[in-house]
N, C-alpha and C positions, 0 to 999 in steps of 0.2 A: 559337504557343504559346511561353511563356517557358521557358527552359532554366533548370534547377537548377542552383545552384552546385556546384563540386565539393567534396566533404567534405574537411575537412582529415584526413591521415593522421598518426597520432601512436604512435610505437613505446610497447610496454608500460612498458618500464624508464622513459620519460621521462613516459608518464601516471602511474606509480605516484608520481612526484616533483612532479607539477603536477595533481593529482587535484581540490583544490578548485577552482582555475581553470577545468579541462575542465568540471567539473558546472556551475559558472555560465554558461558558453559554451553548453552544452547546454540549460539553464533558460533562455536567452534565444533559442532557436531554431535553433542552429547543430549540425549534426549532424558527428559527430566518429568516425572509423575507428581503431579500435585494431590495430595490426599485429605481428606477433611475425615476426621474420627477413624483413621487407619484405611478407609476405604478410596481408592482412586477415582478421581473426579475429572482431571485434564491431564493434557500432556502439553509440555512445553517443548517444542521440536524447532531444529533450526529450518529456515526458509529454504526452499528449493532455489539454485540459480535460474534467473530468467534466461531462456533461451532465445528469445526474441532479439533480433539484430539491432543494434543502436541505430536512430536515423541519422543521416549524414546530410548536414546542410547543402543546400544547393543542389541536391540529387535532381528534382523535379523542375529546376530553372527552364522556363521556355514551354513547359508541357500545359500550363494553366493560363487562361487569360480573362482577366475581368470584362463582364459585357460593358458596353458603351452606357454611360451614366452611372457606373457603379459608383462613383464618388460625388455626384450631385446632390446638391442640397435636398433636404427632406421637404415634403410637402409642409405647410405651417400646422395643419391639423394633427400630423403625425408627431412632429416636433414637440407640439403642446401636449402629447400624451407622455412623451419620453421626459418633459422637464415638470410633469406633474399639474399642469395649470389645465389641461382639457380634460373632457370627460365625455 
């Protein structure tokens, strides 16, 4: 069983000054521990890759139909509420 590399420990004050660099290191797979007064407080880790498939434009074409009157004008009382003139 391979052992995991020890994560880099960085003081919070140092992390503030080097945040862009630390973000890039984490994005490339490195785990960074942020510490305050020598005590670990948080971990900066890479995001997991999304396993969700991308949406395909047009895939649902023809599967959905708007109801009759979908784009009909709104009744005046509802329109007034949208415009902020009615209550």
